[in-house]
C-alpha positions in Angstrom: 86.6 139.9 79.4 84.4 137.1 78.0 83.2 133.8 79.3 84.9 130.8 77.9 82.4 128.4 76.2 84.9 126.3 74.4 84.3 123.0 76.2 85.9 119.7 75.6 83.2 117.0 75.9 83.8 113.4 76.9 80.5 112.1 75.7 81.7 111.1 72.2 84.9 109.9 73.8 86.9 110.6 70.6 89.6 113.3 71.2 90.6 115.7 68.4 94.3 115.7 68.9 94.7 118.9 66.9 92.4 120.9 69.2 94.4 123.6 71.0 93.8 125.3 74.3 92.5 128.9 74.4 95.4 131.3 74.2 94.9 132.6 77.8 92.3 131.4 80.3 91.6 133.0 83.7 89.9 130.8 86.3 88.1 132.8 89.0 86.6 131.2 92.0 85.8 132.2 95.6 88.9 130.5 96.9 91.9 128.4 96.0 93.4 125.3 97.7 96.8 125.1 96.0 97.7 121.6 97.4 100.6 122.9 99.5 99.7 125.9 101.6 97.8 125.5 104.9 95.4 128.3 104.2 92.9 129.1 101.5 93.9 131.7 98.9 91.4 134.3 98.0 91.0 137.2 95.6 93.3 135.5 93.1 92.8 134.2 89.6 94.7 131.2 88.1 96.0 131.9 84.6 96.4 129.1 82.2 98.3 129.2 78.9 99.5 126.3 76.7 98.2 123.7 79.1 100.1 125.0 82.1 99.6 127.4 85.0 101.2 130.6 83.8 100.4 133.0 86.8 98.4 133.4 89.9 97.4 137.0 90.0 94.9 139.4 91.6 91.5 139.2 90.0 91.7 142.9 89.2 94.8 142.3 87.2 93.3 139.8 84.7 94.4 140.8 81.2 91.5 142.1 79.0 92.3 139.5 76.3 91.9 136.6 78.6 89.0 134.1 78.3 87.4 134.1 81.8 85.8 131.2 83.5 83.8 132.5 86.5 83.2 129.7 89.1 81.1 131.6 91.6 80.6 129.9 95.0 83.3 127.3 94.3 86.8 126.4 95.4 89.6 125.7 93.0 92.1 122.9 93.8 94.5 120.5 92.0 93.0 117.6 90.2 92.6 114.6 92.5 95.0 111.7 92.3 93.8 108.2 92.9 96.9 106.2 93.8 95.4 102.8 94.1 92.7 101.3 91.9 91.7 98.6 89.4 89.7 100.2 86.5 89.3 97.0 84.5 87.3 95.3 87.3 83.6 95.4 86.4 82.2 92.7 88.8 82.2 92.7 92.6 83.9 89.3 92.6 87.2 90.4 91.4 88.8 87.0 91.3 86.3 85.7 88.8 85.8 88.8 86.6 88.7 88.2 84.3 87.3 84.7 83.5 84.1 86.1 82.1 85.2 88.7 79.6 88.0 89.3 77.0 90.8 91.8 77.6 89.4 94.0 74.8 85.9 94.1 76.5 87.5 95.0 79.9 89.7 97.6 78.3 86.6 99.3 76.7 84.8 99.3 80.1 88.0 100.4 81.8 88.4 103.4 79.4 84.8 104.5 80.1 85.4 104.0 83.8 88.4 106.2 83.8 86.6 108.8 81.8 83.9 108.9 84.4 86.5 109.3 87.1 88.0 112.2 85.2 84.6 113.8 85.0 84.5 113.5 88.8 87.8 115.2 89.3 90.3 112.4 89.2 92.9 113.6 86.8 95.5 111.0 87.6 95.2 107.3 88.3 97.8 104.8 89.5 96.7 101.2 88.5 97.7 98.6 91.1 97.3 95.5 89.1 94.0 94.6 87.4 91.6 91.9 86.4 93.3 91.2 83.0 95.7 88.6 81.9 97.1 91.0 79.2 97.9 94.7 79.3 94.6 96.5 78.9 95.5 99.5 81.0 98.8 100.0 79.2 96.8 100.0 75.9 94.4 102.6 77.3 97.2 104.8 78.4 98.8 104.6 75.0 95.6 105.5 73.2 95.1 108.5 75.6 98.7 109.6 75.2 98.3 109.5 71.4 95.2 111.7 71.6 92.8 109.0 70.4 90.6 109.3 73.6 90.2 111.7 76.4 91.2 110.2 79.8 93.2 110.8 83.0 96.9 110.5 83.3 97.7 106.8 84.0 100.6 105.1 85.6 101.0 101.9 87.5 101.4 98.1 87.3 99.5 95.9 84.9 99.4 92.9 87.3 100.0 92.0 90.9 102.8 89.5 91.5 101.7 86.8 93.9 103.1 83.5 95.2 101.2 80.3 94.6 98.2 80.3 96.9 98.6 84.0 97.7 96.2 86.9 97.3 96.7 87.1 93.5 96.1 83.4 92.9 92.7 81.7 92.2 92.8 79.0 94.8 89.3 78.1 95.6 88.4 76.0 92.4 89.2 72.3 92.3 92.8 71.5 91.4 91.5 69.8 88.2 90.6 73.3 86.8 93.5 74.7 85.0 92.7 78.4 85.4 94.9 81.4 84.4 95.1 83.9 87.2 94.9 87.6 86.4 98.0 88.2 88.5 101.4 86.8 87.8 102.1 83.8 89.9 105.8 83.6 90.8 107.7 81.5 93.3 111.3 81.9 94.2 113.8 84.6 93.0 114.1 83.3 89.5 110.4 83.4 88.7 110.0 86.7 90.4 112.8 88.2 88.4 111.2 87.0 85.1 107.8 88.3 86.1 109.2 91.8 86.9 111.0 91.8 83.6 107.8 90.9 81.7 105.9 93.7 83.5 108.4 96.3 82.5 108.7 94.9 79.0 105.0 95.6 78.4 104.7 99.0 79.9 104.3 98.7 83.7 106.1 101.6 85.4 105.4 100.3 88.9 105.8 96.8 90.3 103.0 95.5 92.6 103.9 92.7 95.0 101.3 90.8 97.0 103.5 90.5 100.1 100.7 89.2 102.3 97.2 87.7 102.0 94.2 89.8 101.0 90.8 90.5 102.6 88.8 89.8 99.4 90.6 86.8 98.0 89.5 83.4 98.8 91.7 80.8 100.5 94.3 83.0 102.1 94.4 85.2 105.2 95.4 88.9 105.2 97.3 88.3 108.4 99.7 85.8 106.7 103.0 86.8 105.1 103.4 85.4 101.5 106.8 86.5 100.2 109.9 85.3 101.9 112.7 87.8 102.8 114.8 86.3 100.0 112.0 86.8 97.4 111.4 90.3 98.5 115.1 91.2 98.3 115.4 89.9 94.7 112.1 91.7 93.7 113.5 95.0 95.0 116.9 94.4 93.4 115.5 93.6 90.0 113.1 96.6 90.1 115.9 98.9 91.2 118.0 97.7 88.2 115.3 99.1 86.0 114.6 102.2 88.2 111.0 101.1 88.6 109.4 101.7 92.0 107.7 98.9 94.0 104.3 99.0 95.8 103.7 96.3 98.4 100.2 95.0 99.1 100.7 94.3 102.8 98.2 93.7 105.6 100.2 91.6 108.1 102.5 93.4 110.4 105.6 91.2 109.6 104.9 91.6 105.9 104.6 95.4 106.2 107.9 95.7 108.1 109.8 93.3 105.8 108.6 95.2 102.7 109.7 98.5 104.2 113.1 97.2 105.1 113.5 95.7 101.6 112.9 99.2 100.1 109.4 99.4 98.6 108.3 102.9 97.8 104.7 102.5 99.1 102.8 100.3 101.5 99.3 99.5 100.2 96.6 99.0 102.9 98.9 98.4 105.8 96.0 97.3 108.0 98.0 95.7 110.9 100.8 98.3 111.1 102.4 98.8 114.5 104.7 101.3 116.1 107.7 99.6 114.5 106.0 99.9 111.1 105.6 103.6 111.7 109.2 104.0 112.8 110.4 102.1 109.7 108.2 104.1 107.3 109.7 107.3 108.7 113.2 106.0 108.6 113.0 104.7 105.0 110.7 107.5 103.6 108.0 105.0 102.7 104.7 106.3 101.5 101.5 104.9 103.0 98.3 104.3 100.9 95.7 103.0 103.5 92.7 102.6 101.2 90.1 102.8 104.0 86.8 103.4 102.4 86.9 100.2 100.2 86.5 98.2 103.4 83.5 100.2 104.5 81.9 99.9 101.0 82.2 96.1 100.7 81.7 95.0 104.3 78.4 93.3 104.6 77.7 93.2 100.8 76.9 90.1 98.9 80.0 88.2 97.9 81.4 84.7 97.8 80.8 83.0 101.2 84.5 82.4 101.5 85.2 86.1 101.1 82.7 87.0 103.8 84.9 85.4 106.4 87.0 88.6 106.6 84.2 91.1 107.1 84.0 90.6 110.8 87.8 90.8 111.1 87.8 94.1 109.3 84.9 95.7 111.2 86.2 94.6 114.6 89.6 96.1 113.9 88.6 99.2 112.0 88.7 101.7 114.9 92.2 100.6 115.9 93.4 100.7 112.3 92.2 104.3 111.9 93.8 105.2 115.2 97.1 103.9 114.0 96.8 105.7 110.6 96.3 109.0 112.6 99.3 108.2 114.7 101.4 107.5 111.6 100.4 110.8 110.1 101.2 112.8 113.3 104.6 111.2 113.5 105.4 112.2 109.9 104.5 109.3 107.7 103.4 110.5 104.3 99.8 109.4 103.7 98.5 109.1 100.2 94.9 108.7 98.9 94.1 105.4 97.2 90.5 104.3 96.6 90.7 100.6 95.6 87.0 100.3 94.7 87.4 98.8 91.3 85.7 99.9 88.2 82.6 100.1 86.0 79.8 99.1 88.3 80.5 101.7 91.0 79.1 105.2 91.2 82.1 107.5 90.6 80.8 109.9 93.2 81.7 107.6 96.1 85.4 107.4 95.3 86.0 110.8 97.0 84.8 109.4 100.3 88.3 108.2 100.9 89.1 111.8 101.9 86.5 111.9 104.6 87.8 108.6 106.0 91.3 110.1 106.3 89.8 112.9 108.3 88.0 110.4 110.5 91.5 108.8 111.0 92.9 112.0 112.3 94.2 114.0 109.3 93.0 117.6 109.0 90.8 118.3 106.0 93.7 120.2 104.3 96.1 117.3 105.0 93.6 114.9 103.5 93.4 117.0 100.4 97.2 117.1 100.2 97.2 113.3 100.5 95.2 113.2 97.3 97.1 115.9 95.4 100.7 117.1 96.2 101.8 114.2 98.4 100.4 111.7 95.9 102.2 113.5 93.1 105.4 113.3 95.1 105.1 109.6 95.6 104.5 109.1 91.9 107.6 111.2 91.2 105.5 113.6 89.2 105.5 116.5 91.6 107.5 118.7 89.2 104.4 118.6 86.9 101.4 117.8 89.0 99.7 117.9 92.4 99.5 121.6 93.2 98.4 124.9 91.7 101.8 126.4 91.1 103.2 128.4 88.2 104.8 126.1 85.6 102.8 123.0 86.5 100.3 121.3 84.2 96.8 122.8 84.5 95.1 119.8 86.1 92.5 121.8 88.1 89.1 121.2 89.5 86.5 123.3 91.3 84.0 122.0 93.9 81.0 123.9 95.3 81.5 125.6 98.6 84.5 125.0 100.8 85.6 121.3 101.1 87.5 122.1 104.3 84.1 122.5 105.9 82.5 119.6 104.3 84.6 116.9 102.6 81.6 115.4 100.9 81.8 118.3 98.4 84.7 116.6 96.8 82.3 114.0 95.6 80.7 116.4 93.0 83.2 118.7 91.3 81.5 121.1 89.0 84.5 122.0 86.9 87.4 119.8 85.6 90.4 120.9 83.6 93.0 118.5 82.3 96.2 120.0 80.9 94.4 123.3 80.2 91.4 121.6 78.4 88.0 121.9 80.0 86.5 118.5 80.6 83.5 119.5 82.7 81.9 122.9 83.3 78.7 124.1 85.2 77.3 125.1 81.8 77.1 121.4 80.6 
């Protein structure tokens, strides 16, 4: 057996599309979290061939011709899935960022942002609208898919669709300023229908609706409902005609419940969910992406005065919200990891703190990891390919030091990252 030293580096960012995986790779660590089972797996090696997991075998049975990666003191697990983020945002004031840079500049920063996320174990990202009037993330995805650059797997919505004056509108400048919002402003069924068609036309494979107000947007209130029931019904009907799922940004209780009844696949944030919300999510099979840590990260930081108004609201309600998240989980709601921190300016290590906040809310450490692996893949409809260490699935695999079930902070610093059988990060680097 020999140690694999054929490492794919991100530093030059250019990907050699003709570079092939080693014929057979054996990953050997102290333990395996496979993303589905409730217990650690030990004394097993994960075999990788042609970019996929080919076998999970006893370490004593590793073929002699295999290239062996020994990850002593580490735990293998599926690559992490961030199901809610905005990689093109590069300033704290997200409503202004798109006014200060071109789509091309933001796409370059967004590419590097997602490469940094990949180096920290995030192998898949769902974009939930972004600070761009064009389709920068879709262009990044295309370049990655074509082998021009190394990057995570990308899905999601290019923009958020908002009503006039809603969370996706820029509504704190004077009315004399004719500003272009980075979201799609649509009022009434006809405009919403056209907005959805444009999103799909240019590559969005999710639709993001700002059903309620937002915490960090100026001029609206997260406890207010934006979309009317009629607008919601038409949005879901149009999306269904294209077989494109819908994610609903929803804080207010009534907005959460209306969105679930209308048929959205996921509720984003869901701050003011109640018992009825939980019942409806279970009844309709709706996934829940709470994005907790972003509130902790930004509360009390410097921001526009008008944005600070919601800090106290968030901090005073946080404990009750986490209690309700835990209740939702115990009753059977499928919880999914979404980070929502934005992009370039933020240390990529902190993104994994979302797992610890889910544990604080009442999920077990293993359930929290599943929320960012197998359950997330299921929500994305990619569970046949991703989300667990199972034979036949793509070899998106990371290794973290120690046992993350004992210390969730270990997820912040993966030492090994593999994407589709190619090694992105290794302890040797």
